[in-house]
N, CA and C of each residue as an Amber inpcrd file, in Angstrom:
protein
   609
  13.7620000 -34.3150000  11.8330000  12.9200000 -34.1880000  10.4780000
  11.8870000 -35.2910000  10.7170000  10.7490000 -35.0250000   9.8790000
   9.5800000 -35.9750000   9.9880000   9.6340000 -37.1680000   9.1000000
  10.7410000 -37.8620000   8.9420000  10.7420000 -39.0930000   8.2220000
   9.9450000 -40.0600000   9.1810000   8.9610000 -40.6740000   8.7050000
   8.0610000 -41.6190000   9.3630000   8.4820000 -43.0070000   9.2660000
   8.7120000 -43.4370000   8.1520000   9.0790000 -44.8700000   7.9600000
  10.0350000 -45.0590000   6.7440000  10.9250000 -46.0120000   6.7550000
  11.7830000 -46.2150000   5.6800000  11.6450000 -47.6820000   5.3660000
  11.1950000 -48.0060000   4.2020000  10.8140000 -49.2310000   3.5670000
  11.9690000 -49.6830000   2.4210000  12.9870000 -48.9680000   2.4590000
  14.1630000 -49.2110000   1.5370000  14.6300000 -50.6430000   1.5830000
  14.9640000 -51.2950000   0.3260000  15.6580000 -52.4870000   0.1940000
  16.7540000 -52.3790000  -0.8270000  17.2320000 -53.4710000  -1.2530000
  18.3000000 -53.5550000  -2.2170000  17.9590000 -53.1170000  -3.6380000
  16.4930000 -52.9450000  -3.7810000  16.1220000 -52.5650000  -5.2560000
  15.7250000 -51.0920000  -5.2270000  15.0320000 -50.6190000  -4.1700000
  14.5070000 -49.2660000  -4.2910000  14.5850000 -48.5240000  -2.9770000
  14.6180000 -47.2840000  -2.8970000  14.5560000 -46.4240000  -1.8480000
  13.2060000 -45.9430000  -1.6200000  12.5740000 -46.4020000  -0.4590000
  11.1160000 -46.0490000  -0.3020000  11.0270000 -45.3260000   1.1510000
  10.7000000 -44.1600000   1.0680000  10.5030000 -43.2850000   2.3700000
   9.0810000 -42.7140000   2.4850000   8.6780000 -42.7730000   3.6810000
   7.4070000 -42.2070000   4.0080000   7.6120000 -40.9160000   5.0570000
   7.0920000 -39.8790000   4.5630000   7.2200000 -38.5180000   5.4440000
   5.8350000 -38.1270000   5.9430000   5.8520000 -37.7210000   7.2870000
   4.7490000 -37.2850000   7.9660000   4.5120000 -35.7810000   8.1620000
   3.3300000 -35.2350000   7.8620000   3.2460000 -33.7360000   7.8910000
   3.4360000 -33.4670000   9.3490000   4.1760000 -32.2540000   9.3170000
   4.4360000 -31.5380000  10.6650000   4.1480000 -29.9420000  10.4400000
   3.3620000 -29.4310000  11.1310000   2.7440000 -28.2070000  10.8820000
   3.9690000 -27.1540000  11.1650000   4.8370000 -27.5200000  11.9710000
   6.0790000 -26.6170000  12.2730000   7.2650000 -26.9520000  11.2550000
   7.1180000 -27.7790000  10.3090000   8.1500000 -27.8320000   9.3180000
   7.9850000 -27.0080000   8.1540000   8.9890000 -26.3490000   7.7610000
   9.0520000 -25.4020000   6.5810000   8.7570000 -26.1740000   5.3900000
   7.6760000 -25.8920000   4.4570000   7.6120000 -26.4380000   3.3280000
   7.3600000 -25.2860000   2.2750000   8.3560000 -24.7540000   1.8450000
   8.3180000 -23.5930000   0.9920000   8.0430000 -24.0400000  -0.4270000
   6.8650000 -23.6140000  -1.1260000   6.7120000 -24.0470000  -2.4680000
   7.7210000 -23.2830000  -3.4450000   8.1750000 -22.1470000  -3.1380000
   9.2740000 -21.4730000  -3.9020000  10.3860000 -22.2820000  -4.0510000
  10.7770000 -22.8520000  -2.8460000  12.0740000 -23.6360000  -2.9650000
  11.9370000 -24.9720000  -3.2710000  10.8320000 -25.7770000  -3.1390000
  10.7230000 -27.0530000  -3.3630000   9.9680000 -27.3770000  -4.6570000
   9.0510000 -26.5500000  -5.0530000   8.2370000 -27.0640000  -6.2860000
   8.8800000 -26.5610000  -7.5440000   8.8920000 -27.3890000  -8.5240000
   9.5570000 -27.0770000  -9.8980000   8.7810000 -25.8840000 -10.5120000
   9.4640000 -25.0790000 -11.2470000   8.6810000 -23.8810000 -11.7850000
   7.6550000 -24.4880000 -12.8830000   7.9100000 -25.6560000 -13.4030000
   6.8730000 -26.1310000 -14.3850000   5.6500000 -26.5590000 -13.6940000
   5.6270000 -26.8240000 -12.4650000   4.4550000 -27.3030000 -11.7820000
   3.6800000 -26.3250000 -10.8610000   4.2270000 -25.0220000 -10.6170000
   3.8230000 -24.0460000  -9.9240000   2.2870000 -23.8610000 -10.2560000
   1.9090000 -23.7710000 -11.4730000   0.5270000 -23.3940000 -11.7980000
  -0.5240000 -24.5220000 -11.2730000   0.0070000 -25.7310000 -11.1480000
  -0.7340000 -26.8770000 -10.8200000  -1.4320000 -26.7320000  -9.5140000
  -0.7100000 -25.9620000  -8.6240000  -1.1110000 -25.9570000  -7.0620000
  -2.0670000 -24.7910000  -6.8680000  -2.3730000 -24.0250000  -7.7540000
  -3.1360000 -22.7730000  -7.5720000  -4.6390000 -23.1700000  -6.8030000
  -5.2640000 -24.3330000  -7.1170000  -6.4980000 -24.6550000  -6.5920000
  -6.4120000 -25.8780000  -5.8060000  -5.3590000 -26.3080000  -5.3030000
  -5.2690000 -27.5910000  -4.4760000  -5.6360000 -27.1010000  -3.0940000
  -6.1070000 -28.2340000  -2.3180000  -6.4510000 -28.1990000  -0.9610000
  -5.1730000 -28.0530000  -0.3280000  -5.1260000 -27.3370000   0.9290000
  -3.9660000 -27.1810000   1.6700000  -3.3670000 -28.4580000   1.9750000
  -4.0170000 -29.5740000   2.1600000  -3.4900000 -30.9790000   2.5970000
  -2.8050000 -31.5160000   1.3930000  -3.3160000 -31.3610000   0.1300000
  -2.8820000 -31.8230000  -1.0680000  -1.5660000 -31.0190000  -1.3870000
  -1.5760000 -29.7520000  -1.0090000  -0.1950000 -28.9520000  -1.1910000
   0.9200000 -29.4990000  -0.3310000   0.4400000 -29.8240000   0.8910000
   1.4790000 -30.2950000   1.8400000   1.9980000 -31.7480000   1.3070000
   1.1460000 -32.5070000   0.6840000   1.5910000 -33.7820000   0.2840000
   2.6290000 -33.7920000  -0.8620000   2.2290000 -32.7510000  -1.7960000
   3.1420000 -32.5320000  -2.9390000   4.5720000 -32.0790000  -2.4640000
   4.5140000 -31.1290000  -1.4180000   5.7540000 -30.5470000  -1.1020000
   6.6040000 -31.4590000  -0.2950000   5.8700000 -32.3640000   0.5220000
   6.6260000 -33.3670000   1.3410000   7.3050000 -34.2470000   0.3740000
   6.8390000 -34.5760000  -0.7230000   7.4880000 -35.5750000  -1.7070000
   8.6030000 -34.8530000  -2.2460000   8.5240000 -33.5640000  -2.5250000
   9.6400000 -32.8610000  -3.0430000  10.8220000 -32.8150000  -1.9980000
  10.4570000 -32.6480000  -0.7900000  11.3830000 -32.5690000   0.2620000
  12.2240000 -33.8960000   0.3780000  11.6410000 -34.8970000   0.2600000
  12.2990000 -36.4070000   0.3270000  13.1890000 -36.3580000  -0.9360000
  12.6200000 -36.0210000  -2.1050000  13.4750000 -35.8760000  -3.4400000
  14.8480000 -34.9830000  -3.1640000  14.5750000 -33.8470000  -2.5040000
  15.6220000 -33.0300000  -2.3210000  16.8290000 -33.6560000  -1.4500000
  16.4050000 -34.5100000  -0.4560000  17.3870000 -35.3020000   0.3610000
  18.0440000 -36.4050000  -0.3910000  17.2540000 -37.0780000  -1.2230000
  17.7810000 -38.3020000  -1.8770000  18.4380000 -37.8970000  -3.2850000
  17.9370000 -37.0300000  -4.1620000  18.5320000 -36.6300000  -5.4370000
  18.2530000 -35.2120000  -5.6250000  19.0970000 -34.3950000  -4.8580000
  18.7940000 -32.8230000  -4.8730000  18.9260000 -32.2280000  -6.3880000
  19.5870000 -32.8380000  -7.2490000  19.6320000 -32.2720000  -8.5990000
  18.5720000 -32.8120000  -9.5780000  17.6310000 -33.5340000  -9.0850000
  16.4180000 -33.9590000  -9.9500000  15.2030000 -33.1360000  -9.5070000
  14.3540000 -33.2860000 -10.5090000  12.8970000 -32.7260000 -10.3520000
  11.9770000 -33.6230000 -10.7580000  10.6790000 -33.3970000 -10.4160000
   9.5200000 -34.2350000 -10.8320000   8.6890000 -33.5060000 -11.8910000
   8.5790000 -34.1660000 -13.0170000   7.8160000 -33.6060000 -14.0920000
   6.6910000 -34.5670000 -14.4120000   5.6470000 -34.1860000 -15.1700000
   4.5450000 -35.0530000 -15.5660000   4.1980000 -35.2990000 -17.0150000
   4.0630000 -36.4270000 -17.4000000   3.6030000 -36.9210000 -18.7300000
   2.2300000 -36.3620000 -18.9380000   1.7210000 -36.4110000 -20.2040000
   0.4260000 -35.9440000 -20.5410000  -0.6880000 -36.7510000 -19.9210000
  -0.4060000 -38.0210000 -19.6290000  -1.4260000 -38.8620000 -18.7340000
  -1.3120000 -38.5350000 -17.1700000  -0.5860000 -37.6050000 -16.8300000
  -0.4390000 -37.2410000 -15.2790000   0.6310000 -38.1310000 -14.7380000
   1.2990000 -39.1460000 -15.2140000   2.2130000 -39.9140000 -14.6510000
   3.5380000 -39.1450000 -14.2310000   3.9330000 -39.2140000 -13.0340000
   5.2180000 -38.4390000 -12.6870000   6.5020000 -39.1890000 -13.2190000
   7.5150000 -38.4090000 -13.4230000   8.7210000 -38.9620000 -13.8800000
   9.8390000 -38.1440000 -13.4840000  11.0570000 -38.6210000 -13.2770000
  12.1000000 -37.7620000 -12.7970000  13.0260000 -37.1900000 -13.9630000
  13.4130000 -36.0470000 -13.8420000  14.3800000 -35.4830000 -14.7940000
  15.5960000 -34.9160000 -14.0370000  16.7940000 -35.3630000 -14.3670000
  17.1570000 -36.3490000 -15.5110000  16.4980000 -37.6430000 -15.2630000
  16.3720000 -38.4140000 -16.3430000  15.6500000 -39.6730000 -16.4530000
  16.4250000 -40.9070000 -16.2660000  17.3390000 -40.8190000 -15.2950000
  18.1230000 -41.8380000 -14.8950000  17.7100000 -42.6680000 -13.5920000
  16.4670000 -42.3280000 -13.1440000  15.8420000 -43.1580000 -12.0510000
  14.4130000 -43.4250000 -12.4610000  13.7550000 -44.3750000 -11.9050000
  12.2130000 -44.3880000 -11.8660000  11.6110000 -43.9060000 -10.4750000
  10.4870000 -43.4370000 -10.4680000   9.9210000 -43.0770000  -9.2700000
   8.4460000 -43.4340000  -9.1950000   7.8350000 -43.5270000  -8.0130000
   6.4510000 -43.7260000  -7.8040000   6.1270000 -42.9250000  -6.6200000
   4.8670000 -42.3580000  -6.5680000   4.5320000 -41.5580000  -5.4670000
   3.1650000 -41.8660000  -5.0090000   2.8150000 -41.7930000  -3.7280000
   1.5330000 -41.9790000  -3.2080000   1.3570000 -41.1750000  -1.9320000
   0.1340000 -40.7030000  -1.7710000  -0.2590000 -39.8030000  -0.6380000
  -1.5670000 -40.3940000   0.2050000  -1.3780000 -40.1690000   1.5350000
  -2.6090000 -40.3820000   2.3290000  -2.5200000 -39.5170000   3.5400000
  -2.8640000 -38.1520000   3.4630000  -2.6670000 -37.2300000   4.4170000
  -2.9200000 -37.8030000   5.8380000  -1.9680000 -37.5450000   6.8110000
  -0.7730000 -36.7500000   6.8230000   0.4410000 -37.3490000   6.2770000
   0.4270000 -38.6170000   5.6190000   1.5620000 -39.1110000   5.0450000
   1.7870000 -38.9510000   3.5750000   2.9850000 -39.0360000   3.1890000
   3.3690000 -39.1210000   1.6590000   4.5220000 -40.0060000   1.4830000
   4.4240000 -40.7350000   0.2870000   5.4470000 -41.7150000   0.1860000
   6.0730000 -41.5180000  -1.1710000   7.3340000 -41.7080000  -1.2580000
   8.2460000 -41.6510000  -2.4400000   9.0300000 -42.8650000  -2.5570000
   9.1110000 -43.4900000  -3.8130000   9.9250000 -44.5660000  -4.2130000
  10.8280000 -44.2340000  -5.3040000  12.1240000 -44.5820000  -5.1660000
  13.0980000 -44.2160000  -6.3540000  13.8980000 -45.4010000  -6.6450000
  14.1190000 -45.8480000  -7.7090000  14.7740000 -47.0660000  -8.0940000
  15.3880000 -46.8560000  -9.5890000  16.3540000 -47.7260000  -9.8260000
  17.0010000 -47.7450000 -11.1320000  16.1030000 -48.6180000 -12.0280000
  15.1220000 -49.4210000 -11.5150000  14.1580000 -50.1270000 -12.3220000
  12.7500000 -49.4800000 -11.9930000  11.7230000 -50.0250000 -12.7500000
  10.3890000 -49.6430000 -12.5650000   9.9690000 -49.9750000 -11.0870000
   9.1120000 -49.1560000 -10.5680000   8.6380000 -49.2970000  -9.2290000
   7.2890000 -48.7470000  -9.1160000   6.3610000 -49.3870000  -8.3340000
   5.1310000 -48.7840000  -8.0760000   4.7480000 -49.0040000  -6.6540000
   4.2300000 -47.8960000  -6.0530000   3.8220000 -48.0630000  -4.6190000
   2.4060000 -47.3180000  -4.3700000   1.6980000 -47.8650000  -3.3990000
   0.5150000 -47.2810000  -2.9320000   0.3610000 -47.1470000  -1.5840000
  -0.0760000 -46.0990000  -0.9880000  -0.2800000 -46.1250000   0.5300000
  -1.7970000 -45.6530000   0.6930000  -2.4560000 -46.4410000   1.5810000
  -3.7330000 -46.0680000   1.7320000  -4.0810000 -46.3210000   3.2820000
  -4.9310000 -45.3420000   3.8110000  -5.4220000 -45.3950000   5.1430000
  -6.5640000 -46.4210000   5.3430000  -6.6780000 -47.3110000   6.3410000
  -7.4980000 -48.3200000   6.5050000  -8.8880000 -47.5870000   6.7950000
  -9.8330000 -47.7160000   5.8580000 -11.2320000 -46.9930000   6.0390000
 -12.1770000 -48.0850000   5.8270000 -13.2700000 -48.1790000   6.5920000
 -14.4650000 -49.0700000   6.4600000 -15.1560000 -48.8250000   5.2420000
 -15.1430000 -47.5490000   4.6430000 -15.8970000 -47.3660000   3.4740000
 -15.4880000 -47.9370000   2.2190000 -14.2700000 -48.6430000   2.2940000
 -13.7310000 -49.3340000   1.2070000 -14.7900000 -50.4510000   0.6950000
 -15.5460000 -50.9580000   1.7540000 -16.4660000 -51.9230000   1.3020000
 -17.5480000 -51.4920000   0.3130000 -17.8610000 -50.3430000   0.3930000
 -18.9050000 -49.6270000  -0.6670000 -18.3140000 -49.6430000  -2.0710000
 -17.1050000 -49.9460000  -2.3620000 -16.7130000 -49.9920000  -3.6740000
 -15.9090000 -51.2570000  -3.9930000 -16.3300000 -52.1800000  -3.1580000
 -15.7310000 -53.5310000  -3.4810000 -16.1100000 -53.9740000  -4.9050000
 -17.2980000 -53.9030000  -5.2600000 -17.6520000 -54.3650000  -6.5810000
 -16.8180000 -53.7510000  -7.7540000 -16.1750000 -52.5390000  -7.5480000
 -15.5380000 -51.9690000  -8.5480000 -14.0910000 -52.6750000  -8.8980000
 -13.4880000 -53.3070000  -8.0110000 -12.1700000 -53.7060000  -8.1520000
 -11.9450000 -55.1880000  -7.7380000 -12.9530000 -55.9450000  -7.2960000
 -12.8650000 -57.2520000  -6.8400000 -13.4740000 -58.3010000  -7.7280000
 -12.8090000 -59.2090000  -8.3230000 -13.3310000 -60.4060000  -9.1700000
 -13.0160000 -61.6270000  -8.6200000 -11.9620000 -62.1530000  -9.1350000
 -11.3500000 -63.5080000  -8.7510000 -11.0440000 -63.4660000  -7.1250000
 -10.8320000 -62.3530000  -6.5350000 -10.3150000 -62.3530000  -5.0730000
 -11.4950000 -62.6730000  -4.1940000 -12.8030000 -62.6540000  -4.6050000
 -13.8630000 -63.1220000  -4.0190000 -13.8300000 -64.4760000  -3.4060000
 -13.0280000 -65.3210000  -4.1370000 -12.9270000 -66.6910000  -3.7160000
 -12.1010000 -66.8850000  -2.3830000 -11.3700000 -65.9020000  -2.0630000
 -10.5040000 -66.1420000  -0.8940000 -10.6040000 -65.1470000   0.2270000
 -11.4350000 -63.9280000  -0.0330000 -11.4070000 -62.9390000   0.9120000
 -12.1370000 -63.4950000   2.1350000 -11.6300000 -63.2080000   3.3850000
 -12.2280000 -63.6910000   4.6530000 -13.0050000 -62.5420000   5.1400000
 -14.3360000 -62.6470000   5.0800000 -15.2350000 -61.4290000   5.3660000
 -15.0580000 -61.1020000   6.7970000 -14.5980000 -61.7640000   7.6650000
 -14.2970000 -61.4330000   9.0860000 -13.1730000 -60.2730000   9.0960000
 -12.3720000 -60.4220000   8.0440000 -11.3310000 -59.3880000   7.8510000
 -11.3600000 -58.5800000   6.5280000 -12.4960000 -58.3180000   6.1650000
 -12.8940000 -57.8150000   4.9440000 -12.1470000 -56.4970000   4.5820000
 -12.2180000 -55.6770000   5.5990000 -11.5400000 -54.1420000   5.1630000
 -10.0160000 -54.4650000   4.9530000  -9.4220000 -55.1670000   5.7630000
  -8.0390000 -55.3830000   5.4520000  -7.6800000 -56.0250000   4.2740000
  -8.4230000 -57.0980000   3.8860000  -8.2670000 -57.7220000   2.6410000
  -8.4640000 -56.7870000   1.4830000  -9.5140000 -56.1010000   1.5890000
  -9.7520000 -55.0820000   0.4550000  -8.7500000 -53.9650000   0.3880000
  -8.3330000 -53.4660000   1.4650000  -7.3990000 -52.4720000   1.5280000
  -6.0200000 -52.9540000   0.8470000  -5.5210000 -54.2380000   1.2080000
  -4.3010000 -54.7210000   0.6520000  -4.5020000 -54.9320000  -0.8400000
  -5.6830000 -55.5110000  -1.2550000  -5.8630000 -55.7750000  -2.8080000
  -5.9230000 -54.4920000  -3.4880000  -6.5610000 -53.5390000  -2.9400000
  -6.6720000 -52.2360000  -3.5000000  -5.2450000 -51.5940000  -3.7640000
  -4.3470000 -51.6480000  -2.7210000  -2.9970000 -51.0010000  -2.8350000
  -2.2810000 -51.8260000  -3.8460000  -2.1730000 -53.0340000  -3.9770000
  -1.6170000 -53.8680000  -4.8120000  -1.9190000 -53.4290000  -6.2050000
  -3.2820000 -53.4490000  -6.5300000  -3.7220000 -53.1310000  -7.8640000
  -3.2990000 -51.7360000  -8.2370000  -3.4060000 -50.7800000  -7.3390000
  -2.9670000 -49.3900000  -7.6520000  -1.4660000 -49.3910000  -7.9000000
  -0.6890000 -50.0500000  -7.1950000   0.7120000 -50.0660000  -7.3870000
   1.1650000 -50.7790000  -8.6820000   0.4240000 -51.8940000  -8.9740000
   0.4470000 -52.5210000 -10.2310000   0.2120000 -51.5550000 -11.3980000
  -0.7790000 -50.6710000 -11.4590000  -1.1070000 -49.9370000 -12.4420000
   0.0120000 -48.8230000 -12.6920000   0.6840000 -48.4280000 -11.6290000
   1.7340000 -47.4720000 -11.7620000   3.0010000 -48.1010000 -12.4160000
   3.0760000 -49.3900000 -12.3050000   4.2270000 -50.0490000 -12.9560000
   3.9430000 -50.6080000 -14.2900000   2.7080000 -50.8780000 -14.4990000
   2.3260000 -51.7140000 -15.6930000   0.9420000 -51.0890000 -16.1600000
   0.7600000 -50.1370000 -17.0830000  -0.4260000 -49.7440000 -17.6600000
  -1.0150000 -50.7070000 -18.5750000  -2.1320000 -51.2450000 -18.0710000
  -2.9400000 -52.1170000 -19.1370000  -3.4900000 -51.2450000 -20.2130000
  -3.7140000 -51.6520000 -21.2430000  -4.2510000 -50.9310000 -22.4660000
  -5.7720000 -50.8020000 -22.1040000  -6.3260000 -51.9010000 -21.1740000
  -7.6710000 -51.8830000 -20.9510000  -7.7480000 -51.3590000 -19.2950000
  -8.0570000 -50.2530000 -19.1690000  -7.9850000 -49.6060000 -17.7470000
  -9.1270000 -50.2200000 -16.7920000  -8.9470000 -51.3070000 -16.0330000
  -9.9340000 -51.7790000 -15.1730000  -9.1780000 -52.6130000 -14.0780000
  -9.2730000 -52.0770000 -12.8720000  -8.6960000 -52.7280000 -11.7830000
  -9.4490000 -54.1350000 -11.4720000 -10.6510000 -54.1740000 -11.9410000
 -11.4110000 -55.3980000 -11.7300000 -11.0880000 -56.4240000 -12.8080000
 -11.0820000 -55.9570000 -13.9440000 -10.9990000 -57.2100000 -15.0670000
  -9.4820000 -57.3340000 -15.5400000  -8.6070000 -56.5380000 -15.2310000
  -7.2620000 -56.7810000 -15.7570000  -6.1480000 -56.7130000 -14.7690000
  -6.4500000 -56.6950000 -13.4220000  -5.5410000 -56.6150000 -12.4090000
  -5.8530000 -57.7930000 -11.4400000  -5.0440000 -58.6710000 -11.0860000
  -5.4790000 -59.7760000 -10.2780000  -4.5840000 -60.0280000  -9.2710000
  -5.0200000 -60.2440000  -7.9870000  -4.0270000 -60.4070000  -6.7890000
  -4.3990000 -61.9080000  -6.2370000  -3.3390000 -62.6970000  -6.3440000
  -3.5960000 -64.1040000  -6.0460000  -3.8630000 -64.4430000  -4.4880000
  -4.3110000 -65.5160000  -4.2070000  -4.6220000 -65.6860000  -2.8520000
  -3.6070000 -65.5890000  -1.7850000  -3.9160000 -65.0210000  -0.6090000
  -2.9880000 -64.7080000   0.3700000  -3.4680000 -64.7710000   1.7470000
  -2.8030000 -64.8430000   2.7480000  -3.3860000 -64.6880000   4.1860000
  -2.6820000 -63.5390000   4.7630000  -3.5410000 -62.8370000   5.5570000
  -3.2400000 -61.4660000   6.1680000  -2.0260000 -61.6500000   7.3180000
  -1.1530000 -60.7430000   7.0310000  -0.1620000 -60.7610000   8.1060000
   0.2700000 -59.2840000   8.2010000   1.0810000 -58.9010000   9.2210000
   1.5880000 -57.5630000   9.2920000   2.3910000 -57.1440000   8.1060000
   3.2440000 -58.0800000   7.7390000   4.1610000 -57.9470000   6.4540000
   4.1110000 -59.1900000   5.7210000   4.0700000 -59.2950000   4.3870000
   4.0070000 -60.4230000   3.6630000   4.1260000 -60.0330000   2.2130000
   4.3460000 -61.0670000   1.3160000   4.5660000 -60.8820000  -0.1170000
   3.4550000 -61.6840000  -0.8020000   2.8860000 -61.1130000  -1.7790000
   1.7900000 -61.7740000  -2.6060000   2.0350000 -61.5890000  -4.0270000
   1.7240000 -62.7440000  -4.8730000   1.8190000 -62.7190000  -6.2700000
   0.5040000 -62.0360000  -6.8860000   0.8410000 -61.4040000  -8.0440000
  -0.3190000 -60.5770000  -8.7590000   0.0970000 -60.6480000 -10.2220000
  -0.9430000 -60.2560000 -10.9530000  -0.7800000 -60.1990000 -12.4860000
  -1.5510000 -59.3150000 -13.1780000  -1.0550000 -58.7910000 -14.2490000
  -1.8360000 -58.0440000 -15.1200000  -2.0310000 -58.6460000 -16.3580000
  -3.2990000 -58.7540000 -16.8910000  -3.6050000 -59.6840000 -18.1140000
  -4.7140000 -59.2120000 -18.9700000  -4.7090000 -59.5000000 -20.1400000
  -5.7820000 -59.3500000 -21.1370000  -5.8640000 -60.5710000 -21.9190000
  -6.4920000 -60.5660000 -23.1760000  -6.6490000 -61.8070000 -23.9410000
  -5.4130000 -62.2350000 -24.4980000  -4.5330000 -61.2050000 -24.6460000
  -3.2740000 -61.4020000 -25.3920000  -2.1050000 -61.5460000 -24.5660000
  -2.0390000 -61.0140000 -23.4190000  -0.7110000 -60.9330000 -22.5660000
  -1.0330000 -61.3210000 -21.1280000  -0.0060000 -61.7200000 -20.4470000
  -0.0470000 -62.1360000 -18.8500000   1.1880000 -61.9130000 -18.2840000
   1.2420000 -60.8240000 -17.3580000   2.6540000 -60.6520000 -16.5980000
   2.4010000 -60.7670000 -15.3810000   3.3660000 -61.3500000 -14.5150000
   3.2420000 -61.6900000 -13.1840000   4.1750000 -60.7730000 -12.4210000
   3.7420000 -60.4960000 -11.2520000   4.5400000 -59.5300000 -10.2190000
   4.4590000 -59.9260000  -8.8380000   5.4130000 -59.6170000  -8.0660000
   5.5200000 -59.7910000  -6.6490000   5.1890000 -58.5880000  -6.0070000
   4.4110000 -58.3110000  -5.0200000   4.0630000 -57.2230000  -4.3790000
   4.4070000 -57.5010000  -2.8400000   4.9290000 -56.4490000  -2.1420000
   5.2910000 -56.4630000  -0.7300000   4.3250000 -55.6080000  -0.0230000
   3.5980000 -56.2480000   0.9380000   2.5480000 -55.5170000   1.7140000
   3.0860000 -55.3010000   3.0950000   2.6850000 -53.9540000   3.7370000
   3.1310000 -53.6880000   4.9740000   1.8540000 -53.0840000   5.5980000
   1.3960000 -53.5370000   6.6970000   0.3680000 -52.8650000   7.6470000
   1.0750000 -52.2160000   8.7060000   0.8140000 -50.9260000   8.9860000
   1.3830000 -50.2810000  10.2260000   0.4250000 -49.0090000  10.5130000
   0.1580000 -48.8870000  11.8180000  -0.5600000 -47.7150000  12.2830000
  -1.8200000 -47.4330000  11.4940000  -2.5450000 -48.3210000  11.1780000
  -3.8260000 -48.1100000  10.3990000  -3.5360000 -47.7380000   8.8160000
  -2.4090000 -47.9760000   8.3500000  -2.1420000 -47.7280000   7.0520000
  -1.6070000 -49.1560000   6.2840000  -1.8460000 -49.1650000   4.9890000
  -1.3310000 -50.2090000   4.1330000  -0.3820000 -49.6940000   3.0710000
   0.6950000 -50.3290000   2.9390000   1.7040000 -49.8080000   1.8610000
   1.9640000 -51.1210000   0.8900000   1.8270000 -50.7970000  -0.2650000
   2.0980000 -51.9680000  -1.3410000   3.3410000 -51.4950000  -2.0080000
   4.3270000 -52.4200000  -2.2980000   5.3750000 -52.0140000  -3.1640000
   5.5240000 -53.1560000  -4.1890000   5.5880000 -52.6870000  -5.4860000
   5.6640000 -53.7000000  -6.5390000   6.9050000 -53.1150000  -7.3430000
   7.9910000 -54.0490000  -7.4300000   9.2590000 -53.7790000  -8.1280000
   9.9380000 -54.9560000  -8.6900000
């Protein structure tokens, strides 16, 4: 089976699946009836990502299904576990935990430099521009994972999500926070670089 990576720990089960054109991904068997209509206009790669996530879920919790809140956030039914989902074709990632969890999976791309101004604020003080793409990718992943676990009432990755200073390694942990004028919450994020991808896990 195309299980690509397993990042599970004692808090969450976190699997990454790799697309295989020879693998059967049958929408009628894998996709919830409530979500069938959502896929009508999807790109084939997007359809594959959705179905890979369902295949992992069938392995881990075969009696559960993924539904969506009005804001598009996925959740499990029955609601006895928390989930987080991320895609970067040909990979798809699924996290399942008894507590809230947020994950983000991104492929390393040079073009992330062009959106640096949209999500970087305090991090400018420590980013090593000789490793700019890797720093930016790690920070983007952490902030995206943070948003999945902690929605700020002011939606801005730049103004309300902060990644504290770190040094790049293949695997490391970094402190982060979500804040506004009234509140400040701190989290730890686990970062893993592998095969030109970056995965952030906040739990």
